[in-house]
Each structure stands twice: as structure tokens, then as C-alpha cells.
C-alpha positions as CSV (number, residue, x, y, z in Angstrom):
1,M,18.3,-3.6,9.9
2,T,15.4,-5.1,8.0
3,N,15.1,-4.5,4.3
4,L,12.4,-1.7,4.3
5,T,13.9,0.3,1.5
6,N,10.9,-0.2,-0.9
7,C,7.8,-0.1,1.3
8,L,8.9,2.4,4.0
9,Q,11.5,4.3,1.9
10,N,9.9,7.7,2.3
11,A,7.5,7.0,5.2
12,C,7.9,9.3,8.1
13,I,5.9,10.5,11.1
14,Y,5.9,13.7,13.1
15,V,5.7,12.7,16.7
16,G,4.5,15.1,19.4
17,T,2.5,14.4,22.5
18,Y,-1.1,15.4,23.5
19,A,0.2,17.0,26.7
20,K,2.5,19.4,24.8
21,Y,-0.2,20.0,22.2
22,N,-2.8,20.8,24.9
23,N,-0.3,23.2,26.4
24,G,0.2,25.1,23.1
25,S,3.3,23.4,21.9
26,L,3.8,21.5,18.7
27,Y,7.2,20.3,19.8
28,G,8.1,17.0,18.2
29,K,10.3,15.6,15.4
30,W,10.0,13.9,12.1
31,L,11.1,10.3,12.3
32,N,11.8,8.4,9.1
33,L,10.6,4.8,9.6
34,T,13.6,3.4,7.7
35,D,15.9,4.6,10.4
36,Y,14.4,1.9,12.7
37,S,14.7,-1.9,12.4
38,D,11.4,-2.6,14.2
39,Y,8.5,-1.2,16.2
40,D,10.3,-1.5,19.5
41,E,13.2,0.6,18.3
42,L,10.8,3.2,16.9
43,L,8.9,3.3,20.2
44,E,12.2,3.7,22.1
45,A,13.1,6.7,19.9
46,M,9.7,8.2,20.5
47,H,10.1,7.9,24.3
48,D,13.7,9.4,24.1
49,L,12.3,12.3,22.1
50,H,9.7,13.0,24.8
51,K,11.7,11.9,27.9
52,D,10.6,15.1,29.7
53,E,7.2,13.5,30.2
54,H,6.6,10.7,32.6
55,D,4.2,8.7,30.5
56,P,3.9,10.5,27.1
57,E,0.7,10.0,25.1
58,F,2.1,10.2,21.6
59,M,0.4,12.2,18.9
60,L,1.3,11.6,15.3
61,Q,0.6,15.2,14.2
62,D,1.5,14.4,10.6
63,Y,2.8,11.6,8.5
64,E,3.9,11.3,4.9
65,N,4.0,8.5,2.4
66,C,1.9,6.3,4.6
67,E,-1.3,6.1,2.5
68,L,-1.3,2.3,2.4
69,F,-0.7,2.0,6.1
70,E,-3.5,4.5,6.8
71,K,-5.9,2.6,4.5
72,L,-5.0,-0.6,6.4
73,G,-5.6,1.1,9.8
74,L,-2.0,0.7,10.8
75,I,-1.4,4.4,11.5
76,G,-3.5,7.3,12.7
77,E,-3.3,10.4,14.8
78,S,-2.7,8.6,18.1
79,Y,-1.8,5.2,16.8
80,I,0.9,3.3,15.0
81,S,0.6,-0.5,14.8
82,N,3.3,-2.7,16.3
83,E,2.8,-4.8,13.1
84,I,3.8,-2.1,10.7
85,F,7.4,-3.3,10.2
86,E,6.4,-6.9,9.8
87,I,3.8,-5.9,7.2
88,A,6.3,-3.7,5.4
89,D,8.6,-6.7,5.3
90,Q,5.9,-8.9,3.8
91,I,5.1,-6.3,1.1
92,N,8.8,-6.1,0.3
93,D,9.2,-9.9,0.2
94,S,6.1,-10.3,-2.0
95,G,7.9,-9.1,-5.2
96,Y,5.1,-6.6,-5.9
97,D,5.4,-2.8,-5.7
98,L,3.6,-0.9,-3.0
99,E,1.3,0.6,-5.6
100,V,-0.1,-2.8,-6.5
101,F,-1.3,-3.2,-2.9
102,E,-2.7,0.3,-3.0
103,A,-4.5,-0.5,-6.2
104,Y,-6.0,-3.7,-4.8
105,I,-7.4,-1.8,-1.8
106,D,-8.8,0.8,-4.2
107,C,-10.6,-2.0,-6.1
108,V,-12.0,-4.0,-3.2
109,G,-12.2,-1.5,-0.3
110,K,-10.8,-1.6,3.2
111,M,-9.9,-4.9,4.7
112,D,-7.3,-6.5,6.9
113,F,-3.7,-6.8,5.6
114,Q,-3.9,-10.6,5.2
115,G,-6.9,-10.3,2.9
116,V,-5.1,-7.6,0.9
117,Y,-1.9,-9.7,0.7
118,D,-3.8,-12.8,-0.3
119,G,-5.7,-10.9,-2.9
120,V,-2.6,-9.4,-4.5
121,I,-0.8,-12.8,-4.5
122,N,-3.7,-14.8,-5.9
123,Y,-5.4,-12.3,-8.2
124,Y,-2.9,-9.8,-9.6
125,I,-2.5,-10.1,-13.3
126,G,-0.3,-7.1,-14.3
127,E,-0.2,-3.5,-15.3
128,Y,-1.7,-2.4,-18.7
129,S,-2.3,0.9,-20.3
130,D,-6.0,0.3,-20.8
131,N,-8.8,-2.3,-20.9
132,E,-8.3,-3.1,-24.6
133,T,-4.6,-3.8,-24.2
134,F,-5.4,-6.0,-21.2
135,A,-8.0,-7.9,-23.1
136,Q,-5.6,-8.5,-26.0
137,Y,-2.9,-9.7,-23.6
138,L,-5.3,-12.0,-21.9
139,L,-6.9,-13.5,-25.0
140,E,-4.1,-13.4,-27.6
141,E,-3.0,-17.0,-26.8
142,D,-6.6,-18.1,-27.6
143,V,-6.7,-16.3,-30.9
144,P,-5.1,-18.3,-33.8
145,E,-2.2,-16.5,-35.5
146,S,-3.6,-17.5,-38.9
147,L,-6.9,-15.6,-38.7
148,P,-8.0,-14.4,-42.1
149,N,-7.6,-10.7,-42.6
150,Y,-11.4,-10.2,-43.0
151,I,-12.0,-11.2,-39.4
152,Y,-12.0,-8.2,-37.1
153,I,-11.9,-8.4,-33.3
154,D,-13.6,-5.5,-31.6
155,W,-11.2,-5.3,-28.6
156,E,-13.2,-2.4,-27.0
157,S,-16.3,-4.5,-26.9
158,T,-14.4,-7.6,-25.9
159,A,-12.7,-5.7,-23.1
160,R,-16.0,-4.3,-21.8
161,N,-17.4,-7.8,-21.5
162,L,-14.2,-9.2,-20.1
163,M,-14.1,-6.6,-17.3
164,Y,-17.1,-8.2,-15.7
165,D,-14.7,-10.8,-14.4
166,Y,-11.8,-8.4,-13.6
167,F,-11.2,-5.1,-11.9
168,E,-8.7,-2.4,-12.3
169,S,-7.1,0.6,-10.5
170,D,-4.4,2.8,-11.8
171,G,-3.6,0.4,-14.6
172,H,-3.3,-2.6,-12.3
173,Y,-5.6,-5.5,-13.1
174,F,-6.9,-8.2,-10.8
175,K,-9.2,-11.2,-11.3
176,S,-12.4,-10.7,-9.3
């Protein structure tokens, strides 16, 4: 089984069908994505669940912990991308937490996964409590240690000006 413990750890979908729904039934089942090694195995489980229908049209009546996948257009009411497991693997292998990818999308808006992935890999700087702390971290190597005590750095103002070249979401900072 692929290593999906980080990205898909709590991701699950409730799978019903449109035929059952249109006939007044919400019959389905919650499927945890970590129980499947790939899309084909998940699809097989969905078909097994609704084997009473000849050609079931799956309806994802609910899903949990799939916000990033929803923002990437990988999951919706009647759709789950066959790339979801590969993308989850890429996220896990990146070394970054899922929330970093979510923060990047919050900053730049909706785009394809490759754009998001490249943005995180190339522009992520780190997590900081506020803009002033970020500015201090970024500039402290340029500030001489032997500054006279009468020189005062206005970190708030410095951070405000610095943020024209960076963006932030949920404490995660990226170079723009």
C-alpha cells in the first residue's frame, strides 16, 4: 500500500448512487481513502458496494477532510479524480504538510496541482507567527550584530513594506 498516511489520513467519502438517491434511498457507505492503495482499488470497492446496479452512477453524497482535493477540483459530488492517489503521494513525498499546500492555494487562488506543487516547492519560506517575526527572520542576517543601541528598527513598518514581495496564509509565507 502506498504511503498516504499524511495526506489522506482522515479523508473519506460517502458513496451512494444517483439511482438509489432518485428512488428515495441514501444507501451507501463511508470509505476511508487510506484503505485503498490506488484509484482502481477504490473504484472496485465502490462497484462492489453497489453491485446490485448494472452500471452505477456514483454519487459522493458527502466527504470529509478533502478540502485541498476539492479546491484542486479532484473531488466533487459526482467525481473523484483517478489522479488523487498520485497527487497525495506527491504531497507526502514533498516533505511539506498538507496545510502548506492549502495555504498556497489560499494565497494564489485555484490552479492545477502542478502549479500549486511548483509554487510550494519554489516559493515556500516557512511558518511564522506574524509579519514582523517573518521580517526579522528574513533580514536578520543582513543586520550587523554590532548595531549601536541608539539605532532602532521599526519591524512593523519594515514588515509592511517587505510584504509587497511576499504573501501569507495561516502563518505560512511564500515569495510572490
